[in-house]
C-alpha positions in Angstrom: 0.0 0.0 0.0 1.3 3.5 -0.8 2.1 5.9 2.0 -0.7 8.1 3.3 0.6 11.6 2.7 -2.6 13.4 3.6 -4.9 12.1 6.4 -8.6 13.2 6.4 -9.0 12.3 10.1 -9.9 15.4 12.1 -10.2 17.6 9.0 -13.0 19.8 8.0 -14.0 18.5 4.5 -16.2 20.4 2.1 -18.1 18.4 -0.5 -19.3 20.7 -3.3 -22.1 19.0 -5.1 -23.2 16.9 -2.2 -26.7 16.3 -3.6 -25.4 14.8 -6.8 -24.7 11.1 -7.4 -20.9 11.4 -6.9 -21.0 14.0 -4.2 -23.5 12.1 -2.1 -21.3 8.9 -2.5 -18.3 10.9 -1.3 -20.3 12.1 1.7 -21.2 8.4 2.5 -17.6 7.3 2.2 -16.3 10.2 4.3 -18.4 9.1 7.3 -15.8 6.5 8.2 -12.8 8.9 8.1 -13.4 10.6 11.4 -13.7 14.0 9.7 -16.2 16.8 9.8 -18.3 17.0 6.6 -19.3 20.4 5.4 -22.0 21.0 2.8 -23.7 24.1 1.4 -27.1 24.0 -0.3 -27.9 26.4 -3.2 -30.2 28.5 -1.0 -27.1 29.4 1.0 -24.4 29.4 -1.7 -24.8 29.6 -5.5 -21.5 28.3 -6.7 -21.8 30.6 -9.8 -21.6 33.6 -7.6 -18.0 34.4 -6.7 -18.8 36.7 -3.8 -21.0 34.0 -2.1 -18.5 31.3 -2.6 -15.6 33.3 -1.2 -17.7 34.5 1.8 -18.7 30.9 2.6 -15.2 29.6 2.2 -13.8 32.3 4.3 -16.3 31.7 7.1 -16.1 27.9 7.4 -12.4 27.4 6.4 -12.4 23.8 5.2 -9.1 21.9 5.3 -10.0 19.8 2.2 -12.4 20.2 -0.7 -14.0 17.6 -3.1 -15.3 19.6 -6.1 -18.1 17.3 -7.5 -20.6 20.0 -8.5 -21.3 20.6 -12.2 -24.0 21.4 -14.7 -24.8 18.0 -16.3 -27.2 16.8 -19.0 -27.5 14.6 -22.0 -26.8 15.1 -25.7 -29.9 17.2 -26.3 -29.1 19.5 -23.4 -25.5 20.0 -24.5 -26.6 20.7 -28.1 -29.4 23.1 -27.1 -27.6 25.1 -24.4 -23.9 25.1 -25.2 -23.4 28.5 -23.6 -25.0 27.4 -20.3 -22.9 24.2 -20.1 -19.7 26.0 -20.8 -20.3 29.2 -18.7 -21.9 27.6 -15.7 -19.2 24.9 -15.4 -16.3 27.3 -16.0 -17.6 29.8 -13.5 -18.6 27.5 -10.6 -15.3 25.5 -10.7 -13.2 28.6 -11.1 -15.0 30.2 -8.1 -14.5 27.1 -5.8 -10.9 26.6 -6.8 -9.9 30.3 -6.4 -11.8 30.6 -3.1 -10.0 27.5 -1.9 -6.7 29.1 -2.7 -7.6 32.3 -0.9 -8.9 30.4 2.1 -5.7 28.4 2.4 -7.4 25.1 1.8 -4.8 22.3 2.3 -5.9 20.0 -0.4 -8.6 20.0 -3.2 -9.8 17.4 -5.7 -11.4 18.4 -8.9 -13.6 15.8 -10.5 -13.8 15.8 -14.3 -15.3 13.4 -16.9 -13.9 10.9 -19.4 -15.4 13.1 -22.1 -12.3 15.2 -21.8 -10.5 12.8 -24.1 -10.3 12.9 -27.9 -13.2 11.1 -29.7 -10.8 8.7 -31.4 -8.2 8.2 -28.7 -6.4 4.9 -28.6 -7.9 2.3 -26.3 -7.5 2.0 -23.4 -7.2 5.8 -22.9 -4.2 6.9 -21.0 -4.0 10.2 -19.1 -1.5 11.5 -21.7 -4.1 11.4 -24.4 -5.6 14.7 -23.2 -5.5 17.4 -25.9 -4.1 15.1 -28.6 -7.2 15.2 -30.8 -10.7 16.5 -31.5 -13.5 16.1 -28.9 -16.8 14.4 -29.3 -19.0 17.2 -30.7 -22.1 16.2 -28.7 -20.6 17.1 -25.4 -17.6 19.3 -26.3 -18.9 22.3 -24.3 -18.9 20.3 -21.1 -15.6 18.6 -22.0 -13.9 22.0 -22.6 -15.1 23.3 -19.2 -13.8 20.1 -17.5 -10.4 20.4 -19.2 -10.2 24.0 -18.1 -10.9 22.9 -14.5 -8.1 20.3 -14.3 -5.7 22.8 -16.0 -6.7 25.5 -13.4 -5.8 23.1 -10.6 -2.5 22.4 -12.3 -1.9 26.2 -12.7 -2.5 26.9 -9.0 -0.1 24.1 -8.2 2.6 25.6 -10.5 2.1 29.3 -9.5 1.1 29.0 -5.8 2.3 25.6 -4.7 -1.3 24.4 -4.0 -1.9 20.7 -3.5 -4.8 20.7 -5.9 -5.3 17.4 -7.8 -7.8 16.1 -10.5 -9.5 12.8 -11.1 -11.3 11.6 -14.3 -14.0 9.0 -13.6 -15.4 6.6 -16.2 -19.2 6.0 -16.7 -20.7 5.8 -13.2 -24.0 4.3 -11.9 -25.6 3.6 -8.6 -27.8 5.4 -5.9 -28.8 8.9 -6.9 -28.6 8.2 -10.6 -30.9 9.8 -13.1 -33.5 7.3 -14.3 -35.5 9.6 -16.5 -35.7 7.8 -19.9 -35.5 11.1 -21.8 -32.2 12.2 -20.3 -30.5 9.3 -18.5 -27.4 7.4 -19.5 -27.3 3.8 -20.7 -27.2 1.9 -17.4 -30.1 3.6 -15.6 -32.1 3.6 -18.9 -31.6 -0.2 -19.3 -32.6 -0.8 -15.6 -35.8 1.2 -15.9 -36.7 -0.3 -19.4 -36.2 -3.8 -18.1 -38.2 -3.1 -14.9 -41.1 -1.5 -16.7 -41.1 -4.3 -19.3 -41.3 -6.8 -16.5 -44.1 -5.2 -14.5 -46.0 -4.5 -17.8 -45.4 -8.1 -19.0 -43.9 -6.9 -22.3 -42.4 -9.5 -24.5 -39.4 -7.5 -25.6 -37.3 -4.4 -25.1 -35.4 -2.6 -27.8 -32.0 -1.0 -27.5 -30.6 1.6 -29.9 -27.9 0.7 -32.5 -26.2 -2.7 -33.1 -25.5 -3.3 -29.4 -21.8 -3.9 -30.3 -20.2 -0.7 -28.8 -18.3 -1.4 -25.6 -18.5 0.8 -22.5 -16.8 0.8 -19.1 -18.8 1.1 -15.9 -17.9 1.8 -12.3 -20.2 1.8 -9.2 -20.4 5.3 -7.7 -19.4 4.0 -4.3 -16.2 2.5 -5.8 -15.6 5.9 -7.4 -16.0 7.6 -4.0 -13.6 5.2 -2.4 -11.0 5.9 -5.2 -11.4 9.6 -4.7 -10.6 9.3 -1.0 -7.7 7.0 -1.8 -6.2 9.6 -4.2 -6.8 12.4 -1.8 -4.8 10.5 0.8 -2.0 9.1 -1.4 -1.6 11.3 -4.5 -0.1 14.7 -5.1 1.0 15.6 -8.6 0.0 17.9 -11.5 -1.3 15.1 -13.8 -4.9 14.0 -13.5 -5.7 10.3 -12.7 -8.2 8.1 -14.4 -10.8 6.3 -12.2 -12.3 3.2 -13.7 -12.9 -0.5 -13.5 -10.4 -1.4 -16.2 -13.0 -3.6 -17.9 -15.7 -2.9 -20.5 -18.7 -4.7 -21.8 -20.8 -4.7 -25.0 -24.1 -2.8 -24.7 -26.1 -5.9 -25.9 -24.3 -8.0 -23.3 -25.0 -5.4 -20.7 -28.7 -5.4 -21.6 -28.9 -9.2 -21.1 -27.1 -8.8 -17.7 -29.4 -6.1 -16.5 -32.5 -8.1 -17.6 -31.3 -11.1 -15.7 -30.7 -9.0 -12.5 -34.1 -7.2 -12.8 -36.0 -10.4 -13.7 -37.1 -9.5 -17.2 -37.3 -12.7 -19.2 -38.4 -11.3 -22.6 -36.5 -10.8 -25.8 -33.9 -8.0 -26.4 -34.0 -6.5 -29.8 -32.0 -3.6 -31.3 -32.6 -0.9 -33.8 -29.7 -0.7 -36.2 -31.0 2.5 -37.8 -30.0 4.4 -34.6 -26.4 5.5 -34.1 -23.9 3.5 -32.1 -21.7 6.3 -31.1 -18.0 5.7 -30.3 -17.2 2.0 -30.8 -15.2 1.7 -27.6 -14.5 3.9 -24.5 -12.2 2.3 -22.0 -9.9 4.2 -19.6 -6.4 3.0 -18.7 -6.3 2.6 -15.0 -2.6 1.6 -14.7 -1.7 4.8 -12.8 -4.5 4.2 -10.2 -3.5 0.5 -9.8 0.1 1.6 -9.2 -1.2 3.7 -6.4 -2.7 0.6 -4.8 -6.5 1.0 -5.6 -8.9 -1.4 -7.3 -12.7 -1.6 -7.3 -14.5 -3.9 -4.9 -18.1 -3.9 -6.4 -18.6 -6.4 -9.3 -20.8 -5.3 -12.2 -23.6 -7.8 -11.4 -23.6 -6.9 -7.7 -23.5 -3.2 -8.5 -26.5 -3.4 -10.9 -28.5 -5.3 -8.3 -27.7 -2.5 -5.8 -28.6 0.2 -8.3 -31.9 -1.6 -9.0 -32.7 -1.8 -5.3 -32.0 2.0 -5.0 -34.4 2.6 -7.9 -37.1 0.5 -6.2 -36.5 2.4 -2.9 -36.8 5.8 -4.7 -33.2 6.8 -4.3 -32.9 8.3 -7.7 -33.4 11.5 -9.7 -35.8 12.2 -12.5 -34.8 15.2 -14.5 -37.6 15.1 -17.1 -38.5 18.7 -16.4 -34.8 19.7 -16.8 -33.8 17.3 -19.6 -33.3 20.2 -22.0 -31.5 22.7 -19.9 -29.5 20.3 -17.7 -29.0 20.4 -14.0 -26.5 21.9 -11.6 -25.7 18.8 -9.7 -25.7 19.5 -6.0 -26.8 23.0 -6.7 -30.4 22.4 -7.7 -33.7 22.3 -5.9 -34.4 18.8 -7.3 -35.2 16.3 -4.6 -35.2 12.5 -4.8 -38.5 11.2 -6.1 -39.9 7.9 -5.0 -40.4 5.3 -7.6 -44.1 4.5 -8.1 -43.3 0.8 -7.9 -41.3 1.0 -4.7 -43.4 -1.8 -3.1 -41.9 -4.4 -5.5 -39.2 -6.6 -4.2 -35.6 -6.2 -5.4 -33.5 -9.2 -6.4 -31.8 -11.1 -3.6 -28.2 -10.5 -4.5 -25.3 -9.3 -2.3 -26.0 -5.9 -0.7 -23.8 -2.9 -1.5 -23.0 -1.4 1.9 -23.4 2.4 2.4 -21.9 4.3 5.3 -24.2 6.7 7.3 -23.0 10.2 7.0 -22.0 12.5 9.9 -23.0 16.0 8.8 -22.0 19.4 10.1 -24.9 21.7 10.5 -24.2 23.7 7.4 -26.6 22.3 4.8 -28.7 19.4 3.7 -27.9 15.8 4.5 
């Protein structure tokens, strides 16, 4: 195991974006670190407002910061509101990073996205692939903002000696995911489609494209664990990929989800729809060298995500599918699934840590 160079025990730790899927998972994971968890709801601090961010940071003086807040949305949202996605993300992350510098925060982690990499990057994608080619046009506005965020952390390290680091997670899923079929990503969409097909006794479900593209998935609780591991053991300018190191074909994933959910019908596909990038797999060699690997297997993780859906621990953004959502900075609350009385499959439970919250925001 690598040496712990920064202990979170006894620290005041601010999670920006605590209501989002990643931020809430980090809050859960921090509960076992013996630290004080700080959060700030949008009613108290709009991260797009520099004055509010600096005032809050100056008042509460966190020792460490996890920057997981962002404006997020699907392809339609990115295409319709490119200025919103670029501006909001640029501003909120710049505000938090600069305020952390001014408040003498000891350590900060900025969370990006695998969309920062070129559309046709060699597979698996190494960290050094950044800025070596053109981005995917459907989410370039979001990607450009995230690239600026990690470069800003690097700049504060170079100019001011700040211990600001960046991590780039792969496709995440789990509690708090968006299950709205108009705006969700492939994993929650497949879970919901299979569930609704099961309860409605449909004979088949249809997936877009050929089903041959391969994608990598990581449970959000594993991502949170990796983030804390990096916070404690890593300090360098380069960002670090966070992933499982394995990928799966979409059609194979659809069959696995159906098995977990209990849908026994046929899976068809519509080859007239676009497949997107043939493969998207992150290299996790750097993370493995640092001594971290995931603990939650894909089948186990899907079962846990399905239980969370049945229990109502998810987001529906149908009313925000166009404009996107400021994760952890919105007024959206978890909505209970209408079918929450149905039983979840009896597979191994994914453990979640209870959170110990400071009285600064919403738990």
